[in-house]
C-alpha positions as CSV (number, residue, x, y, z in Angstrom):
1,M,14.3,8.0,-6.4
2,A,10.8,7.1,-5.2
3,Y,8.7,5.1,-7.6
4,H,5.0,4.0,-7.4
5,K,5.3,0.4,-8.6
6,P,2.1,-0.8,-10.2
7,V,0.7,-4.3,-9.9
8,G,2.2,-6.6,-12.5
9,I,5.8,-5.1,-12.5
10,T,8.6,-7.4,-11.2
11,C,11.3,-5.9,-9.0
12,T,14.2,-7.2,-10.9
13,T,17.0,-5.7,-13.0
14,E,16.9,-8.8,-15.3
15,R,16.0,-7.3,-18.7
16,K,15.0,-10.7,-20.0
17,V,12.1,-10.8,-17.5
18,K,9.0,-9.4,-19.1
19,G,7.6,-6.5,-17.0
20,N,10.8,-5.8,-15.1
21,I,11.1,-2.6,-13.1
22,I,14.0,-1.2,-15.1
23,D,12.1,-1.3,-18.4
24,A,9.0,0.1,-16.7
25,I,10.9,3.2,-15.5
26,R,13.1,3.8,-18.6
27,H,15.6,5.9,-16.6
28,K,18.7,7.2,-18.3
29,Q,21.0,6.1,-15.5
30,R,21.8,2.5,-14.5
31,I,19.6,2.1,-11.4
32,F,18.3,-0.8,-9.3
33,P,15.6,-1.3,-6.7
34,I,16.2,-1.2,-3.0
35,G,14.2,-4.1,-1.8
36,R,11.2,-5.7,-3.4
37,L,7.5,-5.6,-3.8
38,D,6.0,-8.8,-5.2
39,K,4.4,-8.7,-8.6
40,P,0.7,-8.5,-7.3
41,S,1.6,-5.7,-4.9
42,E,1.9,-1.9,-5.6
43,G,3.3,1.1,-3.9
44,L,6.5,2.9,-2.9
45,I,9.9,1.5,-3.8
46,F,13.2,3.2,-3.8
47,L,15.6,2.9,-6.8
48,T,19.2,4.1,-6.7
49,S,22.5,4.0,-8.6
50,D,24.4,3.7,-5.2
51,G,24.9,0.0,-4.4
52,D,26.3,0.7,-0.9
53,I,23.0,2.2,0.4
54,V,21.0,-0.9,-0.2
55,N,22.0,-3.0,2.8
56,K,21.8,-0.1,5.2
57,I,18.2,0.5,4.4
58,L,17.2,-3.2,4.1
59,R,18.8,-4.7,7.1
60,A,16.0,-5.6,9.6
61,E,18.2,-4.9,12.6
62,N,18.4,-1.3,11.6
63,A,14.6,-1.2,12.3
64,H,13.7,1.1,9.3
65,E,9.9,1.2,9.1
66,K,7.9,0.3,6.0
67,E,4.1,1.0,6.1
68,Y,1.4,-0.8,4.1
69,L,-2.3,-0.6,3.5
70,V,-3.7,-4.1,3.2
71,T,-7.1,-5.3,2.0
72,V,-8.2,-8.8,2.9
73,N,-11.1,-11.0,1.9
74,K,-13.0,-11.1,5.2
75,T,-13.9,-8.9,8.2
76,L,-11.0,-7.9,10.5
77,N,-11.3,-8.3,14.2
78,K,-9.4,-7.6,17.5
79,Y,-7.9,-11.1,17.5
80,F,-6.4,-10.6,14.1
81,V,-4.8,-7.3,15.2
82,E,-3.4,-8.8,18.4
83,Q,-1.9,-11.8,16.6
84,M,-0.4,-9.8,13.7
85,S,1.0,-7.2,16.2
86,K,2.9,-9.7,18.4
87,G,4.3,-11.8,15.6
88,V,3.2,-14.8,13.5
89,P,5.1,-18.0,12.7
90,I,6.1,-18.1,9.0
91,L,9.1,-19.4,7.1
92,D,10.5,-21.3,10.2
93,T,10.6,-18.1,12.3
94,I,8.3,-15.8,14.2
95,T,7.9,-12.4,12.7
96,K,9.0,-9.4,14.7
97,P,6.4,-7.4,16.6
98,C,4.8,-4.7,14.4
99,K,2.1,-2.0,14.5
100,V,-1.3,-3.0,13.2
101,S,-4.5,-0.9,13.1
102,I,-7.8,-1.5,11.4
103,Q,-8.8,1.2,8.9
104,N,-12.2,-0.3,8.0
105,R,-13.9,-3.7,7.9
106,L,-11.5,-5.1,5.3
107,I,-8.5,-2.8,5.4
108,F,-5.7,-2.6,7.9
109,K,-2.5,-0.6,8.2
110,I,0.7,-2.4,9.2
111,I,4.2,-1.0,9.9
112,L,7.0,-3.5,9.7
113,T,10.7,-3.3,10.4
114,Q,11.6,-6.5,8.6
115,G,10.9,-7.7,5.1
116,L,10.6,-11.5,4.8
117,N,9.6,-13.0,1.5
118,R,5.9,-12.3,1.0
119,Q,5.7,-11.6,4.7
120,I,2.3,-9.8,5.0
121,R,0.6,-12.3,2.7
122,R,2.0,-15.2,4.7
123,M,1.1,-13.6,8.0
124,C,-2.5,-13.1,6.9
125,E,-2.7,-16.6,5.4
126,H,-1.5,-18.0,8.8
127,L,-4.5,-16.3,10.4
128,G,-7.0,-17.5,7.7
129,Y,-7.1,-14.3,5.6
130,E,-6.3,-13.8,2.0
131,V,-4.7,-10.5,0.9
132,T,-6.7,-9.0,-2.1
133,K,-4.7,-5.8,-2.3
134,L,-1.4,-4.7,-0.8
135,K,0.0,-1.2,-1.2
136,R,3.2,0.1,0.4
137,T,2.7,3.8,1.4
138,R,5.9,4.6,3.3
139,I,9.5,3.7,3.6
140,M,11.3,5.3,6.6
141,N,10.4,9.1,6.2
142,V,9.4,8.9,2.6
143,H,5.7,8.7,1.7
144,L,4.1,7.6,-1.5
145,G,2.0,10.7,-1.4
146,N,0.3,11.7,-4.7
147,L,2.5,9.6,-6.9
148,K,0.3,7.7,-9.3
149,P,1.2,4.1,-10.5
150,R,4.3,4.3,-12.9
151,Q,5.3,7.8,-11.7
152,W,8.6,8.5,-10.0
153,R,10.3,11.4,-8.4
154,N,13.7,12.2,-7.0
155,L,13.9,12.3,-3.3
156,T,14.0,15.8,-1.8
157,Q,17.1,17.1,0.0
158,K,15.2,16.9,3.3
159,E,14.2,13.3,2.7
160,M,17.8,12.4,1.7
161,A,19.2,14.2,4.8
162,E,16.8,12.3,7.1
163,I,17.6,9.0,5.5
164,N,21.3,9.6,5.8
165,K,20.9,10.5,9.5
166,A,18.8,7.4,10.1
167,I,21.4,5.1,8.5
168,T,24.5,6.8,10.0
169,N,25.3,3.8,12.3
170,S,24.3,1.2,9.7
171,K,26.7,-0.8,7.7
172,G,27.4,0.7,4.2
173,S,27.7,4.3,3.0
174,V,25.4,7.3,2.8
175,I,23.3,8.5,-0.1
176,C,25.2,11.1,-2.1
């Protein structure tokens, strides 16, 4: 399923954690998130009951795209875009090259194929910017679209078919 995680929800199945994603959704089936969005972030996250699919979608070497709209605390410039695009040193590594485009003075779009812990926030911090809002708008071929915070929907057959095709050569199984 596709879920619009609001700010303040924690991507954990630990029911003892206040504000966990499972209690927020209240789904009848046992489900768990594929990947994470940190508590101060919002946007698209997948949830599933199929444990085998998780690693196929999350493995960075599979190069599955994730798209974000990011608002920062000061004016963006060409240098920022160039540095973010080519990779930034964080967490004892250099981030993989990514696609970055300025949307307006304070908002940029970034498309990543890896998902290091708080990656976008750390990349921005390295360049002297603070993230004030972070929203994931797409994972692979699935867009957040008109889902409002706290809303979820099942993936369409077309979305499922495209995901299964994209992960065919990945490690794990396909979505059923």
